[in-house]
C-alpha positions in Angstrom: 86.6 -69.1 124.1 85.9 -69.1 120.7 83.9 -72.0 119.6 85.9 -74.9 117.2 86.1 -74.9 113.7 83.6 -77.3 111.5 86.6 -79.1 109.4 85.6 -79.2 105.9 86.3 -81.8 103.2 87.4 -81.1 99.5 85.0 -83.1 97.4 86.0 -81.8 93.4 87.3 -79.1 92.1 84.8 -77.3 89.8 85.1 -76.1 86.4 84.3 -72.7 86.9 86.4 -70.3 89.6 84.1 -67.9 90.8 81.2 -70.1 92.5 78.7 -67.9 93.9 75.7 -69.7 94.2 74.2 -73.9 94.7 71.1 -75.4 94.4 70.7 -79.5 94.3 67.6 -81.4 92.5 67.7 -84.9 92.9 71.5 -86.3 91.6 71.6 -82.9 90.3 74.3 -80.1 91.5 73.3 -76.4 90.1 76.4 -74.1 90.3 76.3 -70.4 89.2 79.4 -67.8 88.9 79.5 -64.1 89.5 81.7 -63.8 86.7 80.3 -66.5 83.9 77.2 -66.2 81.4 76.7 -69.9 82.3 74.8 -72.4 84.8 76.5 -75.7 85.3 75.6 -78.8 86.1 77.6 -81.3 87.9 76.8 -84.5 89.8 76.6 -85.1 93.3 80.9 -86.2 93.7 81.3 -82.7 92.2 81.9 -84.0 87.9 81.0 -81.9 85.6 77.9 -82.4 83.0 76.8 -79.8 81.1 76.1 -76.3 81.2 73.3 -73.7 80.3 73.7 -70.2 78.8 71.8 -67.9 81.0 72.7 -64.8 78.6 73.9 -64.4 75.1 77.8 -63.2 74.1 81.0 -63.7 75.3 82.8 -62.1 78.8 86.5 -60.5 78.4 89.5 -62.6 79.2 90.9 -59.4 81.0 89.9 -59.5 84.8 89.3 -55.9 84.8 87.3 -55.8 81.8 85.4 -59.0 82.7 84.3 -57.2 86.6 83.2 -54.4 84.4 81.1 -56.5 82.0 79.7 -59.3 84.7 76.1 -59.6 85.3 77.3 -60.8 88.8 75.3 -63.4 89.8 75.8 -64.2 93.3 72.4 -66.2 94.2 70.8 -69.3 93.4 67.7 -70.4 94.4 64.9 -73.5 93.6 61.2 -72.3 92.9 58.5 -74.3 94.3 57.9 -75.7 90.8 61.3 -76.5 90.5 62.2 -73.4 87.9 65.8 -72.2 88.9 66.3 -68.8 89.7 69.9 -67.2 89.4 69.8 -62.9 90.7 72.3 -60.3 89.8 73.4 -58.4 93.2 72.5 -55.1 92.7 75.7 -53.7 93.0 75.9 -52.0 89.6 73.3 -51.1 86.9 74.2 -53.8 84.8 73.6 -56.2 87.7 70.1 -56.0 87.9 68.8 -58.7 86.1 68.4 -62.1 87.0 67.2 -65.4 84.9 64.9 -68.2 85.4 66.3 -71.6 83.9 62.5 -73.7 83.5 62.5 -76.8 81.5 62.5 -75.8 77.9 64.3 -72.4 78.3 65.9 -69.0 80.2 64.2 -66.5 80.9 65.5 -62.9 81.9 64.2 -61.4 84.6 63.8 -57.5 85.4 65.3 -57.2 89.2 65.6 -53.4 88.7 62.2 -52.2 89.9 63.1 -54.3 93.4 66.4 -53.0 93.9 66.2 -49.7 92.7 63.7 -49.8 96.4 65.9 -51.8 97.9 68.8 -49.1 97.1 67.1 -46.7 99.2 67.2 -48.5 102.4 71.1 -49.8 102.2 74.0 -47.6 101.5 75.4 -50.2 99.1 72.8 -52.9 98.0 74.7 -56.2 97.5 72.1 -59.2 97.0 74.5 -62.3 97.5 71.7 -65.4 98.5 68.4 -66.1 98.6 65.7 -69.3 99.2 62.7 -69.9 99.8 61.5 -70.1 103.3 57.8 -71.4 104.0 55.5 -68.3 102.5 58.8 -66.2 101.8 61.5 -65.6 99.8 64.3 -64.4 101.7 67.2 -62.3 99.9 70.7 -62.4 101.8 71.7 -58.4 101.7 75.5 -58.8 102.2 77.3 -55.4 103.8 80.9 -54.9 103.2 83.4 -52.9 105.5 83.0 -51.1 108.8 80.0 -49.9 107.8 78.5 -53.8 107.0 74.7 -53.5 106.9 73.7 -57.0 106.8 70.3 -58.2 106.6 67.4 -60.1 105.2 64.7 -59.1 102.9 61.7 -60.8 103.2 59.3 -60.8 100.7 56.1 -62.8 100.0 56.6 -65.6 98.0 53.0 -65.3 96.5 53.6 -62.1 94.8 57.4 -62.6 94.0 56.1 -65.4 91.8 53.2 -63.4 90.1 55.9 -60.9 89.6 58.7 -63.2 88.2 55.5 -64.9 85.5 55.8 -61.2 84.4 59.4 -61.4 83.6 60.3 -58.7 87.0 60.9 -59.0 90.5 58.8 -55.6 92.0 58.7 -54.0 95.7 55.2 -55.2 96.1 56.0 -58.3 97.7 58.6 -56.6 99.8 57.5 -57.1 103.4 60.6 -56.1 105.7 64.6 -56.1 106.2 66.2 -57.6 109.1 69.5 -56.8 110.0 71.6 -59.2 111.1 74.3 -58.6 113.3 77.5 -61.1 113.0 80.8 -60.1 114.8 84.4 -60.1 113.0 87.5 -62.2 111.9 90.4 -61.1 112.5 88.7 -57.5 113.4 87.1 -57.9 109.7 83.7 -57.5 109.8 81.6 -60.7 108.7 79.0 -60.1 105.9 76.3 -62.6 104.4 77.2 -65.2 101.4 74.5 -67.9 101.2 71.2 -69.0 102.5 70.2 -72.5 102.5 67.1 -74.5 104.4 67.7 -77.9 105.7 65.5 -80.8 105.4 64.2 -80.2 108.6 63.5 -76.8 107.7 65.7 -74.7 109.0 67.2 -71.6 108.2 71.5 -71.5 107.5 73.6 -68.9 106.2 77.2 -68.6 105.2 78.9 -65.3 105.6 82.5 -64.3 105.1 85.4 -61.9 106.6 86.5 -60.1 103.5 89.0 -56.9 103.7 87.1 -54.6 102.0 84.7 -51.6 102.1 83.1 -52.2 98.7 80.8 -54.0 97.2 82.5 -53.7 93.8 86.2 -54.3 94.5 87.8 -57.7 96.6 89.7 -58.2 99.1 91.4 -61.0 101.3 89.2 -63.3 103.2 90.0 -63.6 106.8 87.5 -66.9 106.9 84.1 -68.3 106.7 81.0 -69.3 108.9 78.3 -71.4 108.9 75.3 -69.8 110.7 71.7 -70.6 111.8 68.8 -68.4 112.3 66.2 -69.0 115.1 62.6 -69.0 114.2 62.1 -65.4 114.6 65.1 -64.6 112.4 67.3 -63.9 115.3 71.3 -65.3 115.0 71.0 -68.9 117.0 74.5 -69.9 116.4 77.5 -69.2 114.5 80.6 -71.4 114.4 83.9 -71.1 112.0 84.6 -73.1 109.1 88.2 -74.3 108.3 90.3 -74.3 106.2 90.1 -70.8 105.1 87.9 -70.3 102.2 85.2 -67.0 101.1 82.0 -69.8 101.1 79.8 -68.4 98.9 77.2 -70.8 98.3 75.2 -73.7 100.3 73.4 -76.8 99.7 71.5 -79.4 102.2 71.0 -83.4 101.3 69.8 -85.6 103.6 70.9 -87.0 106.4 72.5 -83.3 107.7 75.3 -83.5 104.8 76.0 -79.9 103.6 77.7 -78.8 100.2 79.4 -75.9 99.8 81.3 -74.0 97.3 84.2 -71.4 97.6 85.6 -68.3 95.4 89.4 -67.8 95.3 89.1 -64.3 93.2 91.5 -65.2 90.9 90.4 -66.9 87.7 93.2 -69.2 87.1 92.4 -71.0 90.4 89.0 -73.8 90.4 86.2 -73.1 92.9 86.5 -75.9 95.7 83.7 -77.9 96.3 83.4 -78.9 100.1 81.2 -81.4 102.2 80.2 -80.9 105.6 78.0 -83.3 107.8 76.9 -81.6 110.7 
């Protein structure tokens, strides 16, 4: 018997459409989109407050041209000093940049030294989530299609922070990659979309079943799940989420309240912000 779905409550509609990463800091929610050049700040009710430009310029309005030019910021994490780091997916050459947001400015981070090494390990590199976990910086490799290669990529946090201070991420801190087996929804393989840590220090993930074999082309979302890793990084449990939405960002608050953002893959549809109490 399939586990009962966890019911999400719609909290707000955001000002962006392709929400892909979510971080809570105090009374602020930071949201990054994979087709935008700015980081947006909301309050805990999902009310827009401000935004920070990550990269200069503008993106084309036309969908195909925008997809070709976008930096594809798919992951957002908070570093121990409070700085925020947005990461490109690495699925194309122009998607190998990150942006470090700190008090007083934004610095572009070159991800290519690390991503070039990771691209030798995976058929299609597609980094979709990231989080600081104990002494590690973890990246979520999202597999697509029948040959999905979902994996946790484990970096040494101290080395990663030293790299970031030099404006890059390299493979010097790469420890190993752990395959993640997730199953499928209606025959469509699940693929990792984000990572987060709850107040008790447990590691969670989201995954979506998107009917596409490409890390570049979108497909119909058949559903998303929430899961938790055990101490050895094996999958401890997985539960479906309702309603159907491509969940791409997670952020825990106190009292086991989880906030989630989704990407509708439609520039005319605002991204929903959901809440869930576990």
